[in-house]
C-alpha positions as CSV (number, residue, x, y, z in Angstrom):
1,X,75.1,3.7,5.8
2,X,74.5,5.6,2.6
3,X,71.7,8.2,2.7
4,X,69.6,9.7,-0.1
5,X,66.8,12.2,-0.3
6,X,63.9,12.8,-2.6
7,X,61.6,15.8,-2.6
8,X,58.4,16.8,-4.4
9,X,56.7,20.2,-3.9
10,X,53.0,20.7,-4.1
11,X,53.5,22.6,-7.4
12,X,54.9,19.6,-9.2
13,X,52.6,17.1,-11.0
14,X,54.5,13.8,-10.9
15,X,53.9,11.6,-7.9
16,X,56.5,9.9,-5.8
17,X,56.2,6.1,-6.0
18,X,59.4,4.7,-4.4
19,X,60.7,1.2,-4.8
20,X,64.6,1.3,-4.8
21,X,67.3,3.4,-6.3
22,X,70.2,1.1,-7.5
23,X,73.7,2.5,-7.3
24,X,76.8,1.0,-8.9
25,X,77.0,-2.1,-6.6
26,X,74.0,-4.2,-5.5
27,X,75.0,-4.0,-1.9
28,X,74.7,-0.2,-2.1
29,X,71.1,0.0,-2.9
30,X,69.3,3.0,-1.5
31,X,65.9,1.9,-0.2
32,X,63.1,4.1,1.3
33,X,63.4,4.2,5.0
34,X,60.7,6.9,5.7
35,X,58.3,9.4,4.3
36,X,57.2,12.9,5.4
37,X,54.7,15.3,4.0
38,X,53.3,18.6,5.3
39,X,52.3,22.2,4.8
40,X,55.7,23.9,5.4
41,X,58.7,22.7,3.4
42,X,61.5,23.4,5.8
43,X,59.9,21.5,8.6
44,X,59.2,18.6,6.3
45,X,62.9,18.5,5.3
46,X,63.9,18.3,8.9
47,X,61.6,15.3,9.4
48,X,63.0,13.7,6.4
49,X,66.6,14.1,7.7
50,X,65.6,12.5,11.0
51,X,64.2,9.5,9.2
52,X,67.2,9.2,6.9
53,X,69.5,9.1,10.0
54,X,67.5,6.1,11.4
55,X,64.9,7.9,13.5
56,X,61.3,6.5,13.5
57,X,58.0,8.3,12.8
58,X,57.7,9.6,16.3
59,X,61.2,11.1,16.3
60,X,60.5,12.8,12.9
61,X,57.1,14.1,14.1
62,X,58.7,15.7,17.2
63,X,61.4,17.4,15.0
64,X,58.8,18.6,12.5
65,X,56.5,20.0,15.1
66,X,59.3,22.0,16.9
67,X,60.5,23.3,13.5
68,X,57.0,24.5,12.7
69,X,57.0,26.6,15.8
70,X,59.8,28.5,14.1
71,X,58.9,28.5,10.4
72,X,55.1,28.8,10.7
73,X,54.4,30.9,13.8
74,X,51.0,31.8,12.3
75,X,49.8,28.3,13.1
76,X,52.3,26.6,15.5
77,X,54.1,27.8,18.6
78,X,55.3,26.9,22.1
79,X,52.2,28.6,23.5
80,X,49.9,26.4,21.4
81,X,49.3,22.7,21.2
82,X,47.9,20.0,18.9
83,X,46.6,16.5,18.4
84,X,48.3,13.5,16.9
85,X,47.2,10.1,15.8
86,X,49.9,7.4,16.2
87,X,50.5,3.9,14.9
88,X,53.2,1.8,16.5
89,X,53.3,-2.0,16.4
90,X,49.7,-3.1,16.6
91,X,48.6,0.1,18.5
92,X,46.6,3.0,17.2
93,X,46.4,5.8,19.8
94,X,45.7,9.5,20.0
95,X,47.5,12.2,21.9
96,X,45.8,15.5,22.9
97,X,47.9,18.4,24.0
98,X,45.6,21.4,23.4
99,X,45.4,24.3,25.7
100,X,42.1,25.1,27.3
101,X,39.7,26.8,24.9
102,X,40.1,30.6,25.0
103,X,43.1,30.6,27.3
104,X,46.2,29.9,25.2
105,X,48.1,32.8,26.9
106,X,47.5,31.3,30.3
107,X,49.4,28.1,29.4
108,X,53.1,27.5,28.8
109,X,54.9,24.9,26.7
110,X,51.7,23.0,25.7
111,X,53.4,22.0,22.5
112,X,56.6,20.9,24.2
113,X,54.7,19.0,26.9
114,X,52.8,17.1,24.2
115,X,55.9,16.4,22.1
116,X,57.9,15.2,25.1
117,X,55.1,12.8,25.9
118,X,55.1,11.5,22.3
119,X,58.9,11.1,22.3
120,X,58.9,9.4,25.7
121,X,56.3,6.8,24.5
122,X,57.7,6.0,21.1
123,X,60.9,7.9,20.3
124,X,64.2,6.2,19.7
125,X,66.6,9.1,19.1
126,X,68.0,11.3,21.8
127,X,65.7,14.2,22.8
128,X,68.4,16.7,22.1
129,X,68.7,15.5,18.5
130,X,65.1,16.1,17.6
131,X,64.9,19.5,19.3
132,X,68.2,20.9,18.0
133,X,67.2,21.6,14.3
134,X,64.4,24.0,15.4
135,X,66.8,25.8,17.8
136,X,69.2,26.3,14.9
137,X,66.5,27.7,12.7
138,X,65.5,30.2,15.4
139,X,69.0,31.2,16.1
140,X,70.0,31.8,12.4
141,X,66.7,33.0,10.9
142,X,65.0,31.8,7.7
143,X,63.1,33.4,4.9
144,X,59.3,33.3,5.1
145,X,57.8,30.3,3.3
146,X,54.9,30.7,0.8
147,X,52.4,29.3,3.3
148,X,53.5,31.9,6.0
149,X,53.4,34.7,3.4
150,X,49.9,33.7,2.5
151,X,48.8,33.8,6.1
152,X,50.4,37.3,6.5
153,X,48.6,38.5,3.3
154,X,45.3,37.4,4.8
155,X,45.7,38.7,8.3
156,X,48.9,40.7,8.6
157,X,51.7,40.1,11.0
158,X,49.4,40.1,14.0
159,X,50.6,41.2,17.5
160,X,53.8,42.6,16.0
161,X,55.3,39.1,15.8
162,X,56.8,39.6,12.3
163,X,58.2,42.3,10.1
164,X,55.8,43.6,7.5
165,X,57.7,41.6,4.8
166,X,57.2,38.4,6.7
167,X,60.9,37.6,6.9
168,X,61.8,35.5,9.9
169,X,64.9,37.2,11.4
170,X,66.9,35.4,14.1
171,X,64.8,35.0,17.2
172,X,67.1,34.8,20.2
173,X,64.2,34.5,22.7
174,X,62.7,31.5,20.9
175,X,66.1,30.0,20.4
176,X,66.8,30.3,24.1
177,X,63.5,28.6,25.0
178,X,64.3,25.8,22.6
179,X,67.8,25.5,24.0
180,X,66.4,25.2,27.5
181,X,64.0,22.5,26.3
182,X,66.8,20.7,24.5
183,X,68.9,20.6,27.6
184,X,66.3,20.1,30.4
185,X,63.0,19.2,28.8
186,X,59.8,20.6,30.2
187,X,60.6,19.8,33.9
188,X,61.6,23.4,34.6
189,X,58.3,25.1,34.2
190,X,58.0,27.8,36.9
191,X,55.9,26.9,40.0
192,X,52.4,28.2,39.6
193,X,52.4,28.2,35.8
194,X,49.5,26.5,34.2
195,X,50.7,23.7,32.0
196,X,48.9,21.5,29.5
197,X,48.7,17.9,30.6
198,X,48.9,15.7,27.5
199,X,46.2,13.1,27.3
200,X,46.6,9.7,25.7
201,X,43.5,7.8,24.4
202,X,43.5,4.2,23.4
203,X,40.0,4.4,22.0
204,X,40.1,6.1,18.6
205,X,37.1,6.7,16.4
206,X,37.0,4.3,13.5
207,X,36.6,5.7,10.0
208,X,36.7,4.0,6.6
209,X,36.0,0.8,8.6
210,X,36.4,-1.6,5.7
211,X,40.1,-0.7,5.5
212,X,40.6,-0.4,9.2
213,X,40.7,3.4,9.3
214,X,40.9,5.7,12.3
215,X,40.4,9.4,12.4
216,X,40.8,12.4,14.7
217,X,39.2,15.9,14.2
218,X,40.2,19.3,15.3
219,X,37.4,21.9,15.2
220,X,37.2,25.7,15.4
221,X,41.0,26.3,15.2
222,X,43.4,27.3,12.5
223,X,45.8,24.5,12.1
224,X,48.8,23.1,10.2
225,X,49.3,19.4,9.6
226,X,52.0,16.9,8.7
227,X,52.5,13.1,8.5
228,X,55.5,10.9,9.1
229,X,55.9,7.2,8.3
230,X,58.9,4.9,8.9
231,X,59.9,1.7,7.2
232,X,58.6,-0.4,10.1
233,X,55.0,0.9,9.7
234,X,55.2,3.5,12.5
235,X,53.2,6.6,11.6
236,X,52.2,10.0,13.0
237,X,49.5,12.2,11.7
238,X,49.4,15.5,13.5
239,X,47.6,18.9,13.6
240,X,49.2,21.8,15.4
241,X,47.4,25.1,16.4
242,X,47.7,28.3,18.3
243,X,44.0,28.8,18.2
244,X,43.5,31.5,15.6
245,X,46.2,32.8,13.3
246,X,49.1,34.2,15.3
247,X,47.3,33.1,18.5
248,X,44.4,35.5,17.9
249,X,41.1,34.6,19.5
250,X,39.4,33.9,16.1
251,X,37.7,30.7,15.1
252,X,39.5,28.7,12.3
253,X,38.7,25.9,9.9
254,X,40.1,23.0,11.9
255,X,41.3,19.8,10.3
256,X,41.4,16.0,10.4
257,X,44.0,13.3,10.8
258,X,43.6,9.8,9.5
259,X,45.5,6.5,9.6
260,X,44.6,3.2,7.8
261,X,46.1,0.3,9.6
262,X,45.4,-3.4,10.5
263,X,47.6,-4.9,13.2
264,X,51.2,-4.0,12.5
265,X,50.5,-3.1,8.8
266,X,50.0,0.5,7.9
267,X,48.4,1.4,4.6
268,X,47.9,5.2,4.8
269,X,48.6,8.3,6.8
270,X,46.7,11.5,5.8
271,X,46.3,14.9,7.4
272,X,44.5,18.0,6.2
273,X,42.8,21.3,7.0
274,X,39.7,19.6,5.7
275,X,36.8,17.4,6.9
276,X,37.5,13.7,7.5
277,X,35.2,12.9,4.6
278,X,37.7,14.4,2.2
279,X,40.6,12.4,3.6
280,X,38.4,9.3,3.3
281,X,37.7,10.0,-0.3
282,X,41.4,10.4,-1.2
283,X,42.3,7.2,0.7
284,X,39.5,5.2,-1.0
285,X,40.5,6.4,-4.4
286,X,44.1,5.1,-4.0
287,X,43.5,2.0,-1.9
288,X,40.3,0.8,-3.4
289,X,40.0,2.3,-6.8
290,X,43.8,2.1,-7.5
291,X,44.0,5.8,-8.6
292,X,47.5,7.3,-8.3
293,X,47.8,9.6,-5.3
294,X,48.5,12.8,-7.3
295,X,45.3,12.3,-9.3
296,X,43.3,11.5,-6.2
297,X,44.4,14.7,-4.6
298,X,43.8,16.8,-7.7
299,X,40.3,15.4,-8.3
300,X,37.2,17.3,-7.1
301,X,36.1,16.4,-3.6
302,X,32.6,16.0,-2.2
303,X,30.4,19.1,-1.5
304,X,31.8,21.1,1.4
305,X,35.0,19.2,1.5
306,X,37.2,20.9,-1.1
307,X,38.5,24.0,0.6
308,X,41.3,22.6,2.6
309,X,44.6,20.9,1.7
310,X,45.5,17.3,2.3
311,X,49.0,15.8,2.7
312,X,49.4,12.0,2.5
313,X,51.6,8.9,2.5
314,X,49.8,5.9,1.1
315,X,51.3,2.4,0.8
316,X,48.9,0.1,-1.1
317,X,50.9,-3.0,-0.3
318,X,51.4,-1.9,3.3
319,X,54.4,-1.3,5.6
320,X,56.5,-2.8,7.0
321,X,57.8,-4.4,3.8
322,X,61.2,-5.4,2.6
323,X,60.9,-2.7,-0.1
324,X,58.1,-0.3,0.8
325,X,55.9,0.6,-2.2
326,X,54.5,4.0,-1.1
327,X,53.3,7.2,-2.7
328,X,53.6,10.5,-0.9
329,X,52.3,13.9,-2.0
330,X,51.6,17.4,-0.7
331,X,48.3,18.8,-1.8
332,X,48.6,20.7,-5.1
333,X,46.2,23.4,-3.7
334,X,48.9,24.5,-1.2
335,X,52.6,25.2,-0.8
336,X,53.7,22.1,1.1
337,X,56.3,19.4,0.4
338,X,56.6,15.6,0.4
339,X,59.9,14.0,1.1
340,X,61.3,10.4,1.0
341,X,64.3,9.4,3.1
342,X,66.6,6.8,1.5
343,X,69.0,4.6,3.2
344,X,69.9,0.9,3.6
């Protein structure tokens, strides 16, 4: 199977609208098989790779989230947690794997527990495959991304977690933890350790009801978000957090996740460190007013809803489709990335 990749950073102005890329022979068409967008580029690339290899939205979401624990430790970590909104088949469900308020240090592997629950419910790839990329990043080290550098500039490398220049050197301890998770999952948490118990909810608040929208909100915490969508209409919209930046006990802005779906058909997946009203505005501009996604994201948003970033995958014709017609963008206000996985 031939694979292809497309990327668009938040700094670029052209939108991605993917139909098909035709190679020299008709039977070698490269078609979109998945989409990913989020705040941190390296993590998005890992999610795109998983989709290009045949993984679904849940597989890609797990891989992105573990990668964020390495590349964006200001907002994601094994000692943190998160929330996800999922669409699979005709189901829309939410997953909550947040540590208890004010006690992140008392809990272990909240992120991993939540991701293992997500993978167990919907994943199709081997668990080892979706954990391994984050382990490799931690073992080799990576330069700091612009979004991490911005967090450091605002608050400094708190608790001595990072060098002053923000570079992410090899982290053998984190690589070891990820290797253990890759090999044995979360079943080896020491006796007596408090562990986050992931909670599935089948009742999800409806939002943007005329288009069958659903939303989930995270309040009072500093978060990072991403979305993944596969060719079969599977989708994940997730927010991860450590509480405050670098796990500090400081209130944050929070964020929202949104999916627009009717039955098996998905029309949109959005996430943002913004209120749900801002996500609703962007979705309505594209799905109802037929405004291109890049223009919808660049336009002014309602009062009080304009300070956060939004990343999105919007498919006006819906997915699944023989050839998905989708637009994906990272918010131009941030430093994120949108990626398209191409295959057959």
